[in-house]
mmCIF file of the protein (N, C-alpha, C, O) and its ligand, coordinates in Angstrom:
data_MODEL
# 
_entry.id   MODEL 
# 
loop_
_entity.id 
_entity.type 
_entity.pdbx_number_of_molecules 
1 polymer     1 
2 non-polymer 1 
# 
_entity_poly.entity_id                      1 
_entity_poly.type                           'polypeptide(L)' 
_entity_poly.nstd_linkage                   no 
_entity_poly.nstd_monomer                   no 
_entity_poly.pdbx_seq_one_letter_code       MSTAYCMKCEGKHSINGETSKKAKNGAYLVRGKCSKCGGKVATFKKG 
_entity_poly.pdbx_seq_one_letter_code_can   MSTAYCMKCEGKHSINGETSKKAKNGAYLVRGKCSKCGGKVATFKKG 
_entity_poly.pdbx_strand_id                 A 
# 
loop_
_entity_poly_seq.entity_id 
_entity_poly_seq.num 
_entity_poly_seq.mon_id 
_entity_poly_seq.hetero 
1 1  MET n 
1 2  SER n 
1 3  THR n 
1 4  ALA n 
1 5  TYR n 
1 6  CYS n 
1 7  MET n 
1 8  LYS n 
1 9  CYS n 
1 10 GLU n 
1 11 GLY n 
1 12 LYS n 
1 13 HIS n 
1 14 SER n 
1 15 ILE n 
1 16 ASN n 
1 17 GLY n 
1 18 GLU n 
1 19 THR n 
1 20 SER n 
1 21 LYS n 
1 22 LYS n 
1 23 ALA n 
1 24 LYS n 
1 25 ASN n 
1 26 GLY n 
1 27 ALA n 
1 28 TYR n 
1 29 LEU n 
1 30 VAL n 
1 31 ARG n 
1 32 GLY n 
1 33 LYS n 
1 34 CYS n 
1 35 SER n 
1 36 LYS n 
1 37 CYS n 
1 38 GLY n 
1 39 GLY n 
1 40 LYS n 
1 41 VAL n 
1 42 ALA n 
1 43 THR n 
1 44 PHE n 
1 45 LYS n 
1 46 LYS n 
1 47 GLY n 
# 
loop_
_struct_asym.id 
_struct_asym.entity_id 
A 1 
B 2 
# 
loop_
_chem_comp.id 
_chem_comp.type 
_chem_comp.mon_nstd_flag 
ALA 'L-peptide linking' y 
ARG 'L-peptide linking' y 
ASN 'L-peptide linking' y 
CYS 'L-peptide linking' y 
GLU 'L-peptide linking' y 
GLY 'peptide linking'   y 
HIS 'L-peptide linking' y 
ILE 'L-peptide linking' y 
LEU 'L-peptide linking' y 
LYS 'L-peptide linking' y 
MET 'L-peptide linking' y 
PHE 'L-peptide linking' y 
SER 'L-peptide linking' y 
THR 'L-peptide linking' y 
TYR 'L-peptide linking' y 
VAL 'L-peptide linking' y 
ZN  non-polymer         . 
# 
_pdbx_entity_nonpoly.entity_id   2 
_pdbx_entity_nonpoly.name        ? 
_pdbx_entity_nonpoly.comp_id     ZN 
# 
_pdbx_nonpoly_scheme.asym_id         B 
_pdbx_nonpoly_scheme.entity_id       2 
_pdbx_nonpoly_scheme.mon_id          ZN 
_pdbx_nonpoly_scheme.ndb_seq_num     1 
_pdbx_nonpoly_scheme.pdb_seq_num     101 
_pdbx_nonpoly_scheme.auth_seq_num    101 
_pdbx_nonpoly_scheme.pdb_mon_id      ZN 
_pdbx_nonpoly_scheme.auth_mon_id     ZN 
_pdbx_nonpoly_scheme.pdb_strand_id   A 
_pdbx_nonpoly_scheme.pdb_ins_code    . 
# 
loop_
_atom_site.group_PDB 
_atom_site.id 
_atom_site.type_symbol 
_atom_site.label_atom_id 
_atom_site.label_alt_id 
_atom_site.label_comp_id 
_atom_site.label_asym_id 
_atom_site.label_entity_id 
_atom_site.label_seq_id 
_atom_site.pdbx_PDB_ins_code 
_atom_site.Cartn_x 
_atom_site.Cartn_y 
_atom_site.Cartn_z 
_atom_site.occupancy 
_atom_site.B_iso_or_equiv 
_atom_site.pdbx_formal_charge 
_atom_site.auth_seq_id 
_atom_site.auth_comp_id 
_atom_site.auth_asym_id 
_atom_site.auth_atom_id 
_atom_site.pdbx_PDB_model_num 
ATOM   1   N  N  . MET A 1 1  ? 58.820 176.231 -146.152 1.00 0.00 ? 1   MET A N  1 
ATOM   2   C  CA . MET A 1 1  ? 57.725 177.207 -146.333 1.00 0.00 ? 1   MET A CA 1 
ATOM   3   C  C  . MET A 1 1  ? 58.244 178.623 -146.088 1.00 0.00 ? 1   MET A C  1 
ATOM   4   O  O  . MET A 1 1  ? 59.044 178.855 -145.182 1.00 0.00 ? 1   MET A O  1 
ATOM   5   N  N  . SER A 1 2  ? 57.791 179.539 -146.885 1.00 0.00 ? 2   SER A N  1 
ATOM   6   C  CA . SER A 1 2  ? 58.235 180.923 -146.757 1.00 0.00 ? 2   SER A CA 1 
ATOM   7   C  C  . SER A 1 2  ? 57.264 181.742 -145.921 1.00 0.00 ? 2   SER A C  1 
ATOM   8   O  O  . SER A 1 2  ? 56.119 181.348 -145.697 1.00 0.00 ? 2   SER A O  1 
ATOM   9   N  N  . THR A 1 3  ? 57.739 182.863 -145.476 1.00 0.00 ? 3   THR A N  1 
ATOM   10  C  CA . THR A 1 3  ? 56.878 183.796 -144.762 1.00 0.00 ? 3   THR A CA 1 
ATOM   11  C  C  . THR A 1 3  ? 56.868 185.125 -145.515 1.00 0.00 ? 3   THR A C  1 
ATOM   12  O  O  . THR A 1 3  ? 57.837 185.490 -146.181 1.00 0.00 ? 3   THR A O  1 
ATOM   13  N  N  . ALA A 1 4  ? 55.764 185.826 -145.394 1.00 0.00 ? 4   ALA A N  1 
ATOM   14  C  CA . ALA A 1 4  ? 55.654 187.130 -146.032 1.00 0.00 ? 4   ALA A CA 1 
ATOM   15  C  C  . ALA A 1 4  ? 54.895 188.067 -145.117 1.00 0.00 ? 4   ALA A C  1 
ATOM   16  O  O  . ALA A 1 4  ? 54.122 187.644 -144.258 1.00 0.00 ? 4   ALA A O  1 
ATOM   17  N  N  . TYR A 1 5  ? 55.135 189.347 -145.322 1.00 0.00 ? 5   TYR A N  1 
ATOM   18  C  CA . TYR A 1 5  ? 54.421 190.336 -144.529 1.00 0.00 ? 5   TYR A CA 1 
ATOM   19  C  C  . TYR A 1 5  ? 53.019 190.516 -145.102 1.00 0.00 ? 5   TYR A C  1 
ATOM   20  O  O  . TYR A 1 5  ? 52.857 190.832 -146.281 1.00 0.00 ? 5   TYR A O  1 
ATOM   21  N  N  . CYS A 1 6  ? 52.023 190.314 -144.272 1.00 0.00 ? 6   CYS A N  1 
ATOM   22  C  CA . CYS A 1 6  ? 50.639 190.478 -144.705 1.00 0.00 ? 6   CYS A CA 1 
ATOM   23  C  C  . CYS A 1 6  ? 50.122 191.851 -144.301 1.00 0.00 ? 6   CYS A C  1 
ATOM   24  O  O  . CYS A 1 6  ? 50.188 192.229 -143.131 1.00 0.00 ? 6   CYS A O  1 
ATOM   25  N  N  . MET A 1 7  ? 49.611 192.588 -145.267 1.00 0.00 ? 7   MET A N  1 
ATOM   26  C  CA . MET A 1 7  ? 49.096 193.934 -145.025 1.00 0.00 ? 7   MET A CA 1 
ATOM   27  C  C  . MET A 1 7  ? 47.846 193.905 -144.159 1.00 0.00 ? 7   MET A C  1 
ATOM   28  O  O  . MET A 1 7  ? 47.624 194.800 -143.343 1.00 0.00 ? 7   MET A O  1 
ATOM   29  N  N  . LYS A 1 8  ? 47.042 192.881 -144.339 1.00 0.00 ? 8   LYS A N  1 
ATOM   30  C  CA . LYS A 1 8  ? 45.782 192.787 -143.596 1.00 0.00 ? 8   LYS A CA 1 
ATOM   31  C  C  . LYS A 1 8  ? 46.025 192.478 -142.119 1.00 0.00 ? 8   LYS A C  1 
ATOM   32  O  O  . LYS A 1 8  ? 45.450 193.108 -141.232 1.00 0.00 ? 8   LYS A O  1 
ATOM   33  N  N  . CYS A 1 9  ? 46.892 191.491 -141.880 1.00 0.00 ? 9   CYS A N  1 
ATOM   34  C  CA . CYS A 1 9  ? 47.189 191.088 -140.499 1.00 0.00 ? 9   CYS A CA 1 
ATOM   35  C  C  . CYS A 1 9  ? 48.230 191.993 -139.857 1.00 0.00 ? 9   CYS A C  1 
ATOM   36  O  O  . CYS A 1 9  ? 48.380 192.012 -138.635 1.00 0.00 ? 9   CYS A O  1 
ATOM   37  N  N  . GLU A 1 10 ? 48.941 192.738 -140.681 1.00 0.00 ? 10  GLU A N  1 
ATOM   38  C  CA . GLU A 1 10 ? 50.036 193.579 -140.222 1.00 0.00 ? 10  GLU A CA 1 
ATOM   39  C  C  . GLU A 1 10 ? 51.072 192.769 -139.458 1.00 0.00 ? 10  GLU A C  1 
ATOM   40  O  O  . GLU A 1 10 ? 51.489 193.134 -138.359 1.00 0.00 ? 10  GLU A O  1 
ATOM   41  N  N  . GLY A 1 11 ? 51.474 191.668 -140.064 1.00 0.00 ? 11  GLY A N  1 
ATOM   42  C  CA . GLY A 1 11 ? 52.499 190.839 -139.451 1.00 0.00 ? 11  GLY A CA 1 
ATOM   43  C  C  . GLY A 1 11 ? 52.996 189.804 -140.433 1.00 0.00 ? 11  GLY A C  1 
ATOM   44  O  O  . GLY A 1 11 ? 52.456 189.654 -141.530 1.00 0.00 ? 11  GLY A O  1 
ATOM   45  N  N  . LYS A 1 12 ? 54.029 189.093 -140.028 1.00 0.00 ? 12  LYS A N  1 
ATOM   46  C  CA . LYS A 1 12 ? 54.590 188.058 -140.892 1.00 0.00 ? 12  LYS A CA 1 
ATOM   47  C  C  . LYS A 1 12 ? 53.905 186.725 -140.639 1.00 0.00 ? 12  LYS A C  1 
ATOM   48  O  O  . LYS A 1 12 ? 53.772 186.280 -139.499 1.00 0.00 ? 12  LYS A O  1 
ATOM   49  N  N  . HIS A 1 13 ? 53.476 186.102 -141.720 1.00 0.00 ? 13  HIS A N  1 
ATOM   50  C  CA . HIS A 1 13 ? 52.827 184.803 -141.613 1.00 0.00 ? 13  HIS A CA 1 
ATOM   51  C  C  . HIS A 1 13 ? 53.316 183.904 -142.734 1.00 0.00 ? 13  HIS A C  1 
ATOM   52  O  O  . HIS A 1 13 ? 53.834 184.374 -143.747 1.00 0.00 ? 13  HIS A O  1 
ATOM   53  N  N  . SER A 1 14 ? 53.145 182.612 -142.537 1.00 0.00 ? 14  SER A N  1 
ATOM   54  C  CA . SER A 1 14 ? 53.575 181.683 -143.569 1.00 0.00 ? 14  SER A CA 1 
ATOM   55  C  C  . SER A 1 14 ? 52.651 181.774 -144.777 1.00 0.00 ? 14  SER A C  1 
ATOM   56  O  O  . SER A 1 14 ? 51.492 182.175 -144.668 1.00 0.00 ? 14  SER A O  1 
ATOM   57  N  N  . ILE A 1 15 ? 53.193 181.394 -145.927 1.00 0.00 ? 15  ILE A N  1 
ATOM   58  C  CA . ILE A 1 15 ? 52.454 181.504 -147.188 1.00 0.00 ? 15  ILE A CA 1 
ATOM   59  C  C  . ILE A 1 15 ? 51.845 180.159 -147.565 1.00 0.00 ? 15  ILE A C  1 
ATOM   60  O  O  . ILE A 1 15 ? 52.538 179.142 -147.581 1.00 0.00 ? 15  ILE A O  1 
ATOM   61  N  N  . ASN A 1 16 ? 50.593 180.154 -147.858 1.00 0.00 ? 16  ASN A N  1 
ATOM   62  C  CA . ASN A 1 16 ? 49.911 178.951 -148.345 1.00 0.00 ? 16  ASN A CA 1 
ATOM   63  C  C  . ASN A 1 16 ? 49.946 178.913 -149.867 1.00 0.00 ? 16  ASN A C  1 
ATOM   64  O  O  . ASN A 1 16 ? 49.743 179.935 -150.522 1.00 0.00 ? 16  ASN A O  1 
ATOM   65  N  N  . GLY A 1 17 ? 50.196 177.766 -150.413 1.00 0.00 ? 17  GLY A N  1 
ATOM   66  C  CA . GLY A 1 17 ? 50.171 177.587 -151.863 1.00 0.00 ? 17  GLY A CA 1 
ATOM   67  C  C  . GLY A 1 17 ? 51.108 178.514 -152.591 1.00 0.00 ? 17  GLY A C  1 
ATOM   68  O  O  . GLY A 1 17 ? 50.747 179.135 -153.590 1.00 0.00 ? 17  GLY A O  1 
ATOM   69  N  N  . GLU A 1 18 ? 52.325 178.599 -152.075 1.00 0.00 ? 18  GLU A N  1 
ATOM   70  C  CA . GLU A 1 18 ? 53.261 179.564 -152.653 1.00 0.00 ? 18  GLU A CA 1 
ATOM   71  C  C  . GLU A 1 18 ? 53.749 179.149 -154.032 1.00 0.00 ? 18  GLU A C  1 
ATOM   72  O  O  . GLU A 1 18 ? 53.966 177.970 -154.310 1.00 0.00 ? 18  GLU A O  1 
ATOM   73  N  N  . THR A 1 19 ? 53.913 180.141 -154.879 1.00 0.00 ? 19  THR A N  1 
ATOM   74  C  CA . THR A 1 19 ? 54.512 179.936 -156.193 1.00 0.00 ? 19  THR A CA 1 
ATOM   75  C  C  . THR A 1 19 ? 55.650 180.934 -156.332 1.00 0.00 ? 19  THR A C  1 
ATOM   76  O  O  . THR A 1 19 ? 55.515 182.087 -155.924 1.00 0.00 ? 19  THR A O  1 
ATOM   77  N  N  . SER A 1 20 ? 56.753 180.511 -156.895 1.00 0.00 ? 20  SER A N  1 
ATOM   78  C  CA . SER A 1 20 ? 57.875 181.421 -157.055 1.00 0.00 ? 20  SER A CA 1 
ATOM   79  C  C  . SER A 1 20 ? 58.176 181.644 -158.522 1.00 0.00 ? 20  SER A C  1 
ATOM   80  O  O  . SER A 1 20 ? 57.993 180.766 -159.365 1.00 0.00 ? 20  SER A O  1 
ATOM   81  N  N  . LYS A 1 21 ? 58.635 182.826 -158.789 1.00 0.00 ? 21  LYS A N  1 
ATOM   82  C  CA . LYS A 1 21 ? 58.902 183.241 -160.144 1.00 0.00 ? 21  LYS A CA 1 
ATOM   83  C  C  . LYS A 1 21 ? 60.191 184.044 -160.118 1.00 0.00 ? 21  LYS A C  1 
ATOM   84  O  O  . LYS A 1 21 ? 60.379 184.891 -159.245 1.00 0.00 ? 21  LYS A O  1 
ATOM   85  N  N  . LYS A 1 22 ? 61.062 183.788 -161.047 1.00 0.00 ? 22  LYS A N  1 
ATOM   86  C  CA . LYS A 1 22 ? 62.318 184.521 -161.034 1.00 0.00 ? 22  LYS A CA 1 
ATOM   87  C  C  . LYS A 1 22 ? 62.117 185.918 -161.604 1.00 0.00 ? 22  LYS A C  1 
ATOM   88  O  O  . LYS A 1 22 ? 61.581 186.095 -162.698 1.00 0.00 ? 22  LYS A O  1 
ATOM   89  N  N  . ALA A 1 23 ? 62.558 186.893 -160.839 1.00 0.00 ? 23  ALA A N  1 
ATOM   90  C  CA . ALA A 1 23 ? 62.432 188.280 -161.266 1.00 0.00 ? 23  ALA A CA 1 
ATOM   91  C  C  . ALA A 1 23 ? 63.683 188.707 -162.030 1.00 0.00 ? 23  ALA A C  1 
ATOM   92  O  O  . ALA A 1 23 ? 64.701 188.015 -162.010 1.00 0.00 ? 23  ALA A O  1 
ATOM   93  N  N  . LYS A 1 24 ? 63.597 189.837 -162.692 1.00 0.00 ? 24  LYS A N  1 
ATOM   94  C  CA . LYS A 1 24 ? 64.689 190.325 -163.526 1.00 0.00 ? 24  LYS A CA 1 
ATOM   95  C  C  . LYS A 1 24 ? 65.983 190.555 -162.754 1.00 0.00 ? 24  LYS A C  1 
ATOM   96  O  O  . LYS A 1 24 ? 67.074 190.356 -163.289 1.00 0.00 ? 24  LYS A O  1 
ATOM   97  N  N  . ASN A 1 25 ? 65.861 190.971 -161.510 1.00 0.00 ? 25  ASN A N  1 
ATOM   98  C  CA . ASN A 1 25 ? 67.055 191.288 -160.720 1.00 0.00 ? 25  ASN A CA 1 
ATOM   99  C  C  . ASN A 1 25 ? 67.698 190.059 -160.104 1.00 0.00 ? 25  ASN A C  1 
ATOM   100 O  O  . ASN A 1 25 ? 68.614 190.197 -159.293 1.00 0.00 ? 25  ASN A O  1 
ATOM   101 N  N  . GLY A 1 26 ? 67.256 188.873 -160.456 1.00 0.00 ? 26  GLY A N  1 
ATOM   102 C  CA . GLY A 1 26 ? 67.863 187.650 -159.957 1.00 0.00 ? 26  GLY A CA 1 
ATOM   103 C  C  . GLY A 1 26 ? 67.224 187.111 -158.696 1.00 0.00 ? 26  GLY A C  1 
ATOM   104 O  O  . GLY A 1 26 ? 67.516 185.989 -158.280 1.00 0.00 ? 26  GLY A O  1 
ATOM   105 N  N  . ALA A 1 27 ? 66.356 187.897 -158.084 1.00 0.00 ? 27  ALA A N  1 
ATOM   106 C  CA . ALA A 1 27 ? 65.660 187.437 -156.883 1.00 0.00 ? 27  ALA A CA 1 
ATOM   107 C  C  . ALA A 1 27 ? 64.429 186.644 -157.300 1.00 0.00 ? 27  ALA A C  1 
ATOM   108 O  O  . ALA A 1 27 ? 64.026 186.663 -158.463 1.00 0.00 ? 27  ALA A O  1 
ATOM   109 N  N  . TYR A 1 28 ? 63.850 185.963 -156.354 1.00 0.00 ? 28  TYR A N  1 
ATOM   110 C  CA . TYR A 1 28 ? 62.625 185.228 -156.635 1.00 0.00 ? 28  TYR A CA 1 
ATOM   111 C  C  . TYR A 1 28 ? 61.434 185.933 -156.019 1.00 0.00 ? 28  TYR A C  1 
ATOM   112 O  O  . TYR A 1 28 ? 61.453 186.310 -154.848 1.00 0.00 ? 28  TYR A O  1 
ATOM   113 N  N  . LEU A 1 29 ? 60.408 186.104 -156.815 1.00 0.00 ? 29  LEU A N  1 
ATOM   114 C  CA . LEU A 1 29 ? 59.167 186.663 -156.306 1.00 0.00 ? 29  LEU A CA 1 
ATOM   115 C  C  . LEU A 1 29 ? 58.283 185.499 -155.884 1.00 0.00 ? 29  LEU A C  1 
ATOM   116 O  O  . LEU A 1 29 ? 57.886 184.668 -156.701 1.00 0.00 ? 29  LEU A O  1 
ATOM   117 N  N  . VAL A 1 30 ? 57.985 185.457 -154.601 1.00 0.00 ? 30  VAL A N  1 
ATOM   118 C  CA . VAL A 1 30 ? 57.162 184.382 -154.057 1.00 0.00 ? 30  VAL A CA 1 
ATOM   119 C  C  . VAL A 1 30 ? 55.777 184.926 -153.757 1.00 0.00 ? 30  VAL A C  1 
ATOM   120 O  O  . VAL A 1 30 ? 55.623 185.899 -153.019 1.00 0.00 ? 30  VAL A O  1 
ATOM   121 N  N  . ARG A 1 31 ? 54.780 184.292 -154.333 1.00 0.00 ? 31  ARG A N  1 
ATOM   122 C  CA . ARG A 1 31 ? 53.410 184.741 -154.115 1.00 0.00 ? 31  ARG A CA 1 
ATOM   123 C  C  . ARG A 1 31 ? 52.547 183.604 -153.589 1.00 0.00 ? 31  ARG A C  1 
ATOM   124 O  O  . ARG A 1 31 ? 52.784 182.432 -153.882 1.00 0.00 ? 31  ARG A O  1 
ATOM   125 N  N  . GLY A 1 32 ? 51.549 183.975 -152.814 1.00 0.00 ? 32  GLY A N  1 
ATOM   126 C  CA . GLY A 1 32 ? 50.645 182.976 -152.280 1.00 0.00 ? 32  GLY A CA 1 
ATOM   127 C  C  . GLY A 1 32 ? 49.605 183.642 -151.404 1.00 0.00 ? 32  GLY A C  1 
ATOM   128 O  O  . GLY A 1 32 ? 49.327 184.834 -151.533 1.00 0.00 ? 32  GLY A O  1 
ATOM   129 N  N  . LYS A 1 33 ? 49.034 182.844 -150.506 1.00 0.00 ? 33  LYS A N  1 
ATOM   130 C  CA . LYS A 1 33 ? 48.011 183.368 -149.625 1.00 0.00 ? 33  LYS A CA 1 
ATOM   131 C  C  . LYS A 1 33 ? 48.468 183.312 -148.178 1.00 0.00 ? 33  LYS A C  1 
ATOM   132 O  O  . LYS A 1 33 ? 49.154 182.380 -147.758 1.00 0.00 ? 33  LYS A O  1 
ATOM   133 N  N  . CYS A 1 34 ? 48.077 184.313 -147.440 1.00 0.00 ? 34  CYS A N  1 
ATOM   134 C  CA . CYS A 1 34 ? 48.377 184.373 -146.018 1.00 0.00 ? 34  CYS A CA 1 
ATOM   135 C  C  . CYS A 1 34 ? 47.698 183.201 -145.313 1.00 0.00 ? 34  CYS A C  1 
ATOM   136 O  O  . CYS A 1 34 ? 46.512 182.942 -145.518 1.00 0.00 ? 34  CYS A O  1 
ATOM   137 N  N  . SER A 1 35 ? 48.471 182.493 -144.475 1.00 0.00 ? 35  SER A N  1 
ATOM   138 C  CA . SER A 1 35 ? 47.922 181.316 -143.796 1.00 0.00 ? 35  SER A CA 1 
ATOM   139 C  C  . SER A 1 35 ? 46.894 181.699 -142.734 1.00 0.00 ? 35  SER A C  1 
ATOM   140 O  O  . SER A 1 35 ? 46.122 180.856 -142.277 1.00 0.00 ? 35  SER A O  1 
ATOM   141 N  N  . LYS A 1 36 ? 46.887 182.962 -142.347 1.00 0.00 ? 36  LYS A N  1 
ATOM   142 C  CA . LYS A 1 36 ? 45.990 183.395 -141.285 1.00 0.00 ? 36  LYS A CA 1 
ATOM   143 C  C  . LYS A 1 36 ? 44.671 183.945 -141.827 1.00 0.00 ? 36  LYS A C  1 
ATOM   144 O  O  . LYS A 1 36 ? 43.595 183.545 -141.380 1.00 0.00 ? 36  LYS A O  1 
ATOM   145 N  N  . CYS A 1 37 ? 44.759 184.870 -142.798 1.00 0.00 ? 37  CYS A N  1 
ATOM   146 C  CA . CYS A 1 37 ? 43.539 185.533 -143.269 1.00 0.00 ? 37  CYS A CA 1 
ATOM   147 C  C  . CYS A 1 37 ? 43.179 185.160 -144.701 1.00 0.00 ? 37  CYS A C  1 
ATOM   148 O  O  . CYS A 1 37 ? 42.081 185.483 -145.156 1.00 0.00 ? 37  CYS A O  1 
ATOM   149 N  N  . GLY A 1 38 ? 44.077 184.486 -145.428 1.00 0.00 ? 38  GLY A N  1 
ATOM   150 C  CA . GLY A 1 38 ? 43.789 184.088 -146.797 1.00 0.00 ? 38  GLY A CA 1 
ATOM   151 C  C  . GLY A 1 38 ? 43.986 185.190 -147.820 1.00 0.00 ? 38  GLY A C  1 
ATOM   152 O  O  . GLY A 1 38 ? 43.699 185.009 -149.004 1.00 0.00 ? 38  GLY A O  1 
ATOM   153 N  N  . GLY A 1 39 ? 44.478 186.337 -147.360 1.00 0.00 ? 39  GLY A N  1 
ATOM   154 C  CA . GLY A 1 39 ? 44.741 187.449 -148.278 1.00 0.00 ? 39  GLY A CA 1 
ATOM   155 C  C  . GLY A 1 39 ? 45.974 187.184 -149.120 1.00 0.00 ? 39  GLY A C  1 
ATOM   156 O  O  . GLY A 1 39 ? 46.830 186.376 -148.759 1.00 0.00 ? 39  GLY A O  1 
ATOM   157 N  N  . LYS A 1 40 ? 46.051 187.871 -150.240 1.00 0.00 ? 40  LYS A N  1 
ATOM   158 C  CA . LYS A 1 40 ? 47.204 187.698 -151.124 1.00 0.00 ? 40  LYS A CA 1 
ATOM   159 C  C  . LYS A 1 40 ? 48.434 188.350 -150.515 1.00 0.00 ? 40  LYS A C  1 
ATOM   160 O  O  . LYS A 1 40 ? 48.383 189.480 -150.028 1.00 0.00 ? 40  LYS A O  1 
ATOM   161 N  N  . VAL A 1 41 ? 49.540 187.617 -150.551 1.00 0.00 ? 41  VAL A N  1 
ATOM   162 C  CA . VAL A 1 41 ? 50.801 188.157 -150.072 1.00 0.00 ? 41  VAL A CA 1 
ATOM   163 C  C  . VAL A 1 41 ? 51.898 187.872 -151.091 1.00 0.00 ? 41  VAL A C  1 
ATOM   164 O  O  . VAL A 1 41 ? 51.799 186.933 -151.881 1.00 0.00 ? 41  VAL A O  1 
ATOM   165 N  N  . ALA A 1 42 ? 52.933 188.684 -151.065 1.00 0.00 ? 42  ALA A N  1 
ATOM   166 C  CA . ALA A 1 42 ? 54.062 188.484 -151.954 1.00 0.00 ? 42  ALA A CA 1 
ATOM   167 C  C  . ALA A 1 42 ? 55.325 188.920 -151.247 1.00 0.00 ? 42  ALA A C  1 
ATOM   168 O  O  . ALA A 1 42 ? 55.314 189.854 -150.446 1.00 0.00 ? 42  ALA A O  1 
ATOM   169 N  N  . THR A 1 43 ? 56.408 188.238 -151.549 1.00 0.00 ? 43  THR A N  1 
ATOM   170 C  CA . THR A 1 43 ? 57.684 188.602 -150.950 1.00 0.00 ? 43  THR A CA 1 
ATOM   171 C  C  . THR A 1 43 ? 58.816 188.264 -151.913 1.00 0.00 ? 43  THR A C  1 
ATOM   172 O  O  . THR A 1 43 ? 58.650 187.449 -152.821 1.00 0.00 ? 43  THR A O  1 
ATOM   173 N  N  . PHE A 1 44 ? 59.951 188.890 -151.707 1.00 0.00 ? 44  PHE A N  1 
ATOM   174 C  CA . PHE A 1 44 ? 61.122 188.583 -152.526 1.00 0.00 ? 44  PHE A CA 1 
ATOM   175 C  C  . PHE A 1 44 ? 62.097 187.725 -151.750 1.00 0.00 ? 44  PHE A C  1 
ATOM   176 O  O  . PHE A 1 44 ? 62.324 187.918 -150.556 1.00 0.00 ? 44  PHE A O  1 
ATOM   177 N  N  . LYS A 1 45 ? 62.662 186.776 -152.462 1.00 0.00 ? 45  LYS A N  1 
ATOM   178 C  CA . LYS A 1 45 ? 63.683 185.915 -151.887 1.00 0.00 ? 45  LYS A CA 1 
ATOM   179 C  C  . LYS A 1 45 ? 64.918 186.032 -152.733 1.00 0.00 ? 45  LYS A C  1 
ATOM   180 O  O  . LYS A 1 45 ? 64.838 186.117 -153.959 1.00 0.00 ? 45  LYS A O  1 
ATOM   181 N  N  . LYS A 1 46 ? 66.064 186.036 -152.083 1.00 0.00 ? 46  LYS A N  1 
ATOM   182 C  CA . LYS A 1 46 ? 67.304 186.068 -152.858 1.00 0.00 ? 46  LYS A CA 1 
ATOM   183 C  C  . LYS A 1 46 ? 67.590 184.681 -153.426 1.00 0.00 ? 46  LYS A C  1 
ATOM   184 O  O  . LYS A 1 46 ? 67.464 183.676 -152.727 1.00 0.00 ? 46  LYS A O  1 
ATOM   185 N  N  . GLY A 1 47 ? 67.968 184.639 -154.676 1.00 0.00 ? 47  GLY A N  1 
ATOM   186 C  CA . GLY A 1 47 ? 68.126 183.375 -155.360 1.00 0.00 ? 47  GLY A CA 1 
ATOM   187 C  C  . GLY A 1 47 ? 69.353 182.596 -155.019 1.00 0.00 ? 47  GLY A C  1 
ATOM   188 O  O  . GLY A 1 47 ? 69.563 181.509 -155.557 1.00 0.00 ? 47  GLY A O  1 
HETATM 189 ZN ZN . ZN  B 2 .  ? 46.935 187.891 -143.318 1.00 0.00 2 101 ZN  A ZN 1 
# 
């Protein structure tokens, strides 16, 4: 499971229902919902 910085919680939390998509720069864009508040979060992962 990945973690992302949540703007609402102002902290790092695990991502619920994460989906990853390969970005142009070779990294992976991981998107999902914050496990704490349910807000949308996104983070980049190196491939
Ligand atoms: Zn949150």
